[in-house]
N, C-alpha and C positions, 0 to 999 in steps of 0.2 A: 701374737703372731697367729695367723690362721693356717690350717692345714686341711687338705682335701685328699682323700684316698681313692683308689681305683680309678684314677684319672685317665687311664688308657681307654676307657669306654666313654664315648661322647654322649652328651645330651643333645637331643634333636627337638627343637621348638618350632612352633608356627607363629603367625603374626595376626593379631586382631586389628582390623582396619578402623580404628576409632577416629582417625584424622582425615576422613574423606579421601582416602587413598585406595579406591577400588575401581577398576575399569574393565570393561570388555575390550575396548579399544583405547590404548594408552593416550592420555591427554584429552579424552572426549568424555566429559561428565555425563552420567546417565541418571535419570530420576529414579530408576528402579533399584539402584544399589547405593543409596546414601549411607552415611555413617549414622545409623539409628540404633536404638536398643535392639530391635528385632534382628536387624541385619548383622550386627556385630555379635550378638548372642549366638546366632546360627553358625557363624564362623568358628567361634570358640567351642561350641558343642561338637561341631564336626571334627575339630582337632582332638577333642577329648575322646570321641568315639573311635577316631582313627589311630589312636595309640601314641600321639605325640607326648613328649615328656613335660613340656612347658609351653606357654603361649605369651608372647609379648603384648601388653596392653599399652600402646603408646600414648604420650601426652603431647599435644600440639601447642604451638605458640598462640595460634589463633584460637579464640574461645569457641570450643566445640564441646563434644562429650567429655565429661570429667573422668579421667582414668581411675581415680580413687573411688568415686561413687560407683562406677561401672564394676570395678573389681569386687566391691562389697556385694553387689547384686549377683554377679555371675558366679561367685563362690558357692552360692546355694543352688546353682543350676548346672554344676559340673560334678564329676565323681572322682576322677583320678589325676587329671592334668594339673600341674603347678601353674601358678599365675605370676607372670613377670610384670609387675606393676611399675610403670614409669612415673617417677615423681621429679618435679623440677625444684632444684635447690634455691631457696629464697622465696618461694611462692606462698608458703604457709608458715604460721608460727610453729617453730620446731617441736615443742612438746606436744602440740595438738597433732602434728603429723605422726609422731611416734605412737601416740595413743590410737590413732586411726589404723596404722599399719598393724599394730598388735591385735586390734579388734578384728581386722580382716583375716589375719592369720588364724585366729580362733574360729571365725565363720567357716573358713576353708578346711579346717582340720589339719593345719600345719603345712599348707601348700603354697605359701607366699614366698616369692623372691622379688628383689627390688632392682629396677633399672634406674640408675642415677642419671639425671639430665642436668648438665651445666650449660645454661644459656640465659639470655635475657628473659625477663618475664614481662607480660603486658604492662605498658606504661613506664618502663624503666630500661635504661641502657647502661651497661658497665663495660669498661675496657677489659681486655682479656685477663690481665694479671689480677685485678681485684675480683673479677668474677670467679676465677679458679681458686683464689684464696677463700672466698665465701664457700665454694663447693667443698674444699678441703675441710673447713671447720664444720660445716653441716654434716658431712659424712662421718667425721670423727665423733661428734656428739650424738648423732642419730644412732650410731652403732652402740654407744654406751647406754643410751636410753633403752634400746631394744634388748640389751643384755641386762637390763634392770640394775644399772649401776647409778650411784649418786653422781651428780654433776657439779663440778666447781671449775668452770671454764670461762676465761675472759680473753676473747680474741677480738679481731677487727669487726667481725660480723655476728658472732655469737657471744653473748654475755649472760651466763646462766649459773645459778646455784639452785639445785633441786635435790630433794630426796629421791631415792629409787622409785620408779613408777609402780603403782599397785598392779596394773594390768601387765600381762606378759604374753609372749608368743607361746605356742603349744609346747615347744621343747625348751622354752625359757631362754633362748639365745637369739641373737640377731640373724635374720635370714641373709643369705649371700647377696652382696652388692655387685651388680653388673654395671660396667661403665666404659664409655668409649671416647676417644679424642686423639688427635694426631699432632697437635702442637707440642713443643717441649713441656709447657706448663701442664697440659692435659695428661701427658704421659707420666709426669712426676706425681700428680695427684693420684693417678691410677695405681702406680707402683706402691704408693704409700697407703692407700685407703680401700681399694676395691678388691674383690675376690675373683671376678671374671672380667678380663679386659676384652672389649669387643672391637674388632676391626671390620672394615668393609671389604667387599669382594675385590680380589686382585689375583694376579698370577700366583701359582703355587709357590714359586721361588720367592716372590715378594712377601707373601704371607709368612713364609718360614722365617724370613729376616725379621719381620715385625715380632713374631713370637719369641725369637731368640733375644731381641732387644728388650722386650718387656720382662721376660723372665730374668735376664741379667740385671736390669734396672731394679726390679723389686728385691732380688736377692742381695745385690751388692750395696745398694743405697739404704734399704730399709729392713734387711734380714727377714724377708717375707717370701712366701710362695703364692703365686697367683695362677689361675687358669686363663687360657686365651680362647676366645670365641669368634665366630665368623657370621656376619649378617649378609645373606645373599638371597636373590630371587631364584625361582625354579620354573623350568618348563620341561616336563617329562611326558613322553608319549610312548606308545608301543614301539615305534621305529624312530630312528634319527631323522628321517625325512619328515615324518609327521611333526616332530618337535620343532624342526626348523621352520616348517610351514606355520606352526602356531606362533613362533616368534615373529615371523613376517606379518602375520595377520594382526598381531597385537599392535604394531606400529603403522598399520596400513592406512589409518585415517589421521595420522599425526601431522599437524601443520607445524613447520619449523618455528615460526614465530610464537605459536601457542606453547610449544615445548620450551622455548627460551623463557617465556613469561612464567611458566610453572616453576622452572629451576630458579629463576631470579627472585621470586617472591619468598623463597625459603630463607629462614634466618641464618642458615649455615653456609650461604653461598660463597662467602670469602674465606671459609675455613681451610685448614691444611688438608683435611680429609677429602673435602670436595675437590680441591685442586688436584689431588692424586687421582680421583675418579675421572676427572676431565682428561688428565694425561693418559690414563688407561684407554679411554674411549678414542682419543685422538691418535693413539698409536696402533689401534686395532686395524685389521684388514678391511677391505672394502665391504665385506659381508658383516662387519661389526664384531667379529670374533678376535679377542685379544690373544687367546691360545686355545687349544683343543677344548671344546665344550664350554667355554667361558665367553658369553655374548654380552656386549656392552650397550645394546640398543635401548635397554630400560633407562639408561642415563640420559637419553635424548629428551625426556620429559619428566625427570625426577631428580631432585637434589638428593645428596646422601648416597646410600647404597644404589649403585647404578649399573649393576651387571647381574646376569642370570646364568645359572648352570643349566645347559640345554642339551638334551640328548635322549636316547632310549634308556630303559631302566639300568642296564648293565653299565652304560657310560656314566650315568649320573651317580650311581653307587661308587664306581671307580674314582670319580672326581672327588666325592666326599672323602673317600679313603685316602686319596692323595693329600688332601688338606689335613686329614687326621694324622698322617705320617709326618706332615710338616709341623705338627704340634697343636693343631686345633682340637679342643676338647669340648666345645659347645657350638652348635649351629642354630641360628635363628633364621628360618626360611620363610619365604612368602611367594605368592604368585598371583596372576590375574586370570580370572576373577579369584578372589582369595578362597572362597569355599570350594569352587570346582577344582582348583589346583591342589588344595589341601587333600581332597579325596583321592586325586591321582597320585600324590606323593605317598599317601597312606597305603595305597594299593600296590604301587610299583617299587617303592624305595624302602619304607620302614621294615618290611619283613626280611629284607636282604642285608641289613646292617645292624649289628648289635648296638644298642643305645640304652641309656638309663638317665634318670633325673639327677641333677647335681645336688639338690637340697638334702636328700637323705644321706649323701656322702660327705656333707659339709660339717665341719666341726670348728668351733671357735675356742681358742685357748684363753680362758678368762683370767 
């Protein structure tokens, strides 16, 4: 069973746009901000300078920048920030993945954290039940490998007998697993195997219900404790009026058909989580706000996390604290453009809310 201490202080992370998800105007691709090594490096280094605790390095279904290779490179170009590396279960031979992750952790001086992705991989499609079973087995065995345990596991998707790996992470234990999903199967896997359950932006009351549900599920079904995190976009400016103007500008060139095409090409279009984001957007007021300072306009051209916290610095900090009081202990934030909004959040928000990285507080009972 894993345990995490000092969980009342949240982790605040930023987002590295490895999957061609950076815009000045939402839904309008621009050649000057592609997902390239230089562009994504600059975002991560800005987050490092700005004092963020962690940065998500996403992995896309479409073949673009490889998140694992990027993490290995950026580890030597950053100083303090943890690296939340997204890895897709089933995409790589499991022992090789464990070896790569331990190596990257050494490159970074013990700053690796792991975002588990359960989805189809290019050239393959699995129904939900077998896909989550594969994810469960991979998470279970990957944790053992990163804890340097011997493996004698014979499941539906993992069949391995191995001696303990020679290579190890800096502290000799598996980094924390972050994982999200809203179907019953996803929540069960999360309760059994993850350390940080990630949910998408929603009303404070709805997020509180999800946190309570996941804490109860992990405790009662698996005798575990997990943390809960929130993935959300940010638009913070000196005044609320300026923030709202920035939100309006972001979608000012968005064509409705183009927005639909962007959402529908995503692999998670039919997922339970996306369905909830659609409900949130449909229930919002005419200005797109679902509740105070929670704007759903981002979801008009983005599948997945489809809402932003919008306001002046005091309003944004108050909103984060409201989610914190609802049980959120980790935030993964982003904004458009990612580097510019990163600098604004670092200036207006981070100095006004206590935060610290999860990894140093994480302990695994071997």
